[in-house]
N, C-alpha and C positions, 0 to 999 in steps of 0.2 A: 412662570419664568420671568426673571428680571431682565428685560430687554436692554435697559440702559447699561447694566453691568456686563451683559454679553458683548455689547458694542465696545465697552472699555477694555475687556479682556482681549478681544480680537485686535484692538488697536495697539496693544503692547507688542514690543519686539522681543522675541525669545526663541531662537532656534536650538537645535540639539547641542547640549553642552554650554549653552548661553541662556539658560532659562531664568536668569536672575530677576529681571523686572517682573515677570509673571509670578515667580515664587514670592517676591516681596509683596505684591498686591494680595496674593492669597493669604500670606501670613498676617497682613494687616487686617484682612477681613476676619480671620480666625481670632485675632486678638480682640476685635470688637464683639465677638460672640461670648467672650469671658468664659472660655472653657477652662477646666482645671489645668494647672501648670504642666502636669505630666501627660496631658492628653495629646500633645503635639510633639512630634519628633522630626528632625531633619537628618537623614542619614548621610553617609560620606559621599554618595553620588549626587545628592541634592534633592532626592525625593522628599515630599512632605507627607508624613504619615499621621493620621488622626484617628484616635479611638474615642467615640462618643457614647456616653452612657444613655440608655433608653429607660423607659418606664419599667422594663423587666430585663433581667439578665438573659443573654442569648445562649441557648443550648448548642446552636451551630454558629461557628465563626464565619461571618459573611463580610466580604470586602467589595466595596464599590471603587472603581479605578477609572481615571482619565489622565491623559498625558498633557503636559504643559508646552511641549516644543512644537514648533511649526517648521515647515520646509523653508529653505532659503538658499542662498548661494554664498560661496566663500572665496575670497581673493587668493589666488595661487601665484600670481606674478604681476609685475608692473612692466608694461612694454615701453619701448624707447620714446613713443609719442605721448606717454602719460596715461594711456588707457590701461584698463585692468583685465587680466585674464582671470578666469574663475572656474570653479566646478560646483556641483550641486551638493547640498546637504539634505538628504532625503530624495525621494523620487520626483524630479521636476522635468516636465516636457520642455525641451529647448525651444520649440516653436511657440510655446505659450508666453515666453518672456521677452521676445523681440519687441523693441520699441517701448517697453514698460519703464515707467519712472520708478526709481529705487532710492533707498536710503543706505548709505555706505558707512561702515565703521561706527565707533562709539558715539561720534558726533552727528551721525545720520546725515552725512553730506549728500546733497541731491545729485542724482546721476540718472543715466538712461542706458538701457541695454541695446547695443548696436550690432549690426551684422553687415556683411558685404552687400553693397547696393545691388538690387536685382538687375540693373542694366549692365553690371560688370560680371554677372554670373554666366557661365556657359550653360548650354541647354541641359547638359547632364546634371549640373549643380542645381538648376531650378527644379529638376524632377525628384531630387533627393530630399528627405526630411532634414531639417536643421539639426546640427550637432553642437553640443555645448562648447567643444573646443574651438569652434569657428566663430563664436560670439565674443564680445568684449563689453566692458562697462566704461562709459565716458562720463567723467565728472567735470569736464570743461577745462582741465589743465592742459598745458602746452608742452610739457616735457616729463620725463621720468623723474628728474630731480624735484620738480614742483609737486608731483603726486606723492613722492616719498615723504614729503613734509606732513602729509595728511593721512595717508593710508599705508598699511603694511600687509604682507601676506598673512593670512589667518584672520583678517578682519571679515566681518559678515556683511553681505549685501542683502538687505531685506526688501521685500515688496512693500510699497508705501501703504500706510493705514488708509482705509477707505470704507469703513463700516457705514452703511446707509440703508434705510428702508426704501425699497422701490416697488412699483406695481402694487399688487394686492397681496398682503400676507407674506411678504418676501423680504429677506435680509440678504444684502450683498456685502461681502467682506473678505479680506484675506484671513487666514488663520482660524476659520471656523473649525477646522480640523486641528486641534481638538479643544479649543477654548470653549466650544459648546459643552463638551463633557465636563470641563472644569466648572462651568456655571451650574450644571445640574448638581454636582457634588456640593457646591456652596449652598445651593437651595435646600438640599437635604439636611445639611449640617445646621442650618438656621431653624429647622423644625424641631418640635418635641417628638423624638423617635419612640416607637413602641418597644423596640429592643435595642440592646447594645449593638453597635455597628462600627466597622472599620472603613476608613477611606484612605485612598492613596492618590496624590497628585504626583505623577511620575515624569521622569526625564527621559530623553533620548529614545523615544518610540520610533521616530522617523529614520533612525540609523541602525535598527536591529533590536528593538524591544528591550533595550538594556536596563532601563530604570525599573520596569515592571518586574523583571526577573529578580532583581535585588529586593524590591519591596515585598514580593510574594514570599521569598525565603524568610524575610524578617517577620512578617505577620503570620505566616503559616495558616491561611484560611482554609476552610473546607469548601466554601463556595465563593465565586467571584463574579461580579457583574461589571463588564467593561462598557462604559458610555463613550460612544465614538461618533464619527461622521463616516459615511460610506458612499461610494460612487453611485450616483444616479445618472444613467446614460439614456434617459428618456428624451432623446433629441431626434431631430429629423434624420432619417436614414438608418436608425437603429430599430431593430425588430426582435420580437420574441425574448428569449432568455438574455440576449445581449443588452437589453435595457437595464438589467440588474434590479433596479427598483425605481420608483417614480415619486417625484415631488407631489405632495398633496395626498399621497396614499397612506400616510400614517408612519408610525415608528417601524423601523426594520428590525425584525428578530431573526437572526441568522441560524440556520441549522448546520451550515458548513461553509468554510471559505478556503482560501489557498493555504492556510496555515493550521486551521483548527477544525475538528469535528466537535461541535458543541454538545454538551450534556443533554441527552434526549428528555430526561425527566424535567430538567430546568426549562428547556424549550417548551415542553407541553404545559408546564405550570404558567409560564409567561403568556402563552396563547390563551389559556383558560382565564387568566386574570383579565386580559383584554376583552374577551367575549363577555365575561360577567359584568365588567364595568363599562362596556361599550367604548373602549379606547381603540381608535383606528390603528391598524397594524398591517404590515405586509412582510414578506420574506424576500431574501435575495434569490434571484432566479439564475444566477451564474456563480459557479464555484471559482472565486477569484479573490485576490487581495488578502489581507490579514491585519491583525491588530495585536494589542498587548495580551489578549487571551492566549495567544500561542506560546508566550513565555510563562505566563502565570500558571497555566495548567500543568507545567512540568516541575513546579516547585515542591520540595519536600516529598511527601508521600503521594503527591498529585492533588490537583484542585479541580473541582467540577465548575465549569465556566459557561457563561452566557454573554453574548454581545447584544446590546440594544443601541441602535444607531439612528441618527437622523440622515435621511437621504439628501445628498449634496451634489449639485452639478458643479463641474469644473474643479474637482478636488485637486489639491496640490498645484493650483494655479494662482496668479496674483489676485484673482477675484473668484469667489465661490458664491453659490446661491442655495439658500434653504427656504422652506416654507415654515413660518413660525408655528403654524398649527401642527406640523410634524414634530417640531421641537417640544411643544407642549405635551404631545402624546408620549414622547420619550420620558419626560419628567413624571407624568402620571404613572407610567409603568414602573419606573424606578421607585417611586414612593410606595406603590402597592406591593412590590416584591419584598420589601423589608419584613412586613408581617407574614406574607404568604410563604416565604421560604422557611421561616421559623415554625410555622404552624402546619406545614404540609409534611406528609410522610415521604421523605425523599431518601 
């Protein structure tokens, strides 16, 4: 895994429908690989679709997919005092954003997410979880008119870039979901592949798996591997299945989530590859969440899907945590699955 590139990808700003900077970075990386002119396509929704020739033609069409967008907030109104009202783009916990420094609009104006001071809250207000409509963004202006010169409804409020290695074997950053998957796809594309393989860097996963649905219809694969980040709830007070998966436990190979029942033969193949190559792996212990596999599997005549995910604490928050060893395990599985799928009787 190229850790420096992963940090760069995580630091880029690109929420659903605003993936331009991420897409431009990926297109530049693809250009440097000197792929044939017809190997890369950008569809109308903004997905980047890549077909790479391998040493052998593929009997089975296999797609590896990751999404470019990150969760964020979007300006919905400007208050009389110059502060901003907003709503979420993707699933964001309101309590996780209070007091966070943010970057607003195309000029990335510095701001902070504010809420009603605790000493002004009633007892009942203190006992309730924070709600997005009760929060505001403060960019230091003094009036609505001053703010309107810099910010408009529809502008995006991003969590600030913060990619940093901390502790041991640990990366902290915004947007690990799913710049991690994008990095794995770039790593695979830089390799000499044993078989022809398709890749999709897709848009708008966080708001309904929209880009993946379009990409899958266009490529029409028989098999698809989604590279993702998934919630690790291995924190104090969480027990049993509610922990979902654990940092340091290896790559997560899911058998089912809230959107998808994964192909059993693909699941068994991935587990077999891990056992044979001694790649650390684990599965999700709670049926929850979902990812682009839920849209891909419904394309055309149907697609047999698998998700390989890095366990990630504090998903959809301004800062997330992963173990780099888990990320490397995901990369090894992805590399191994390219020949394994073609050569297995599936």
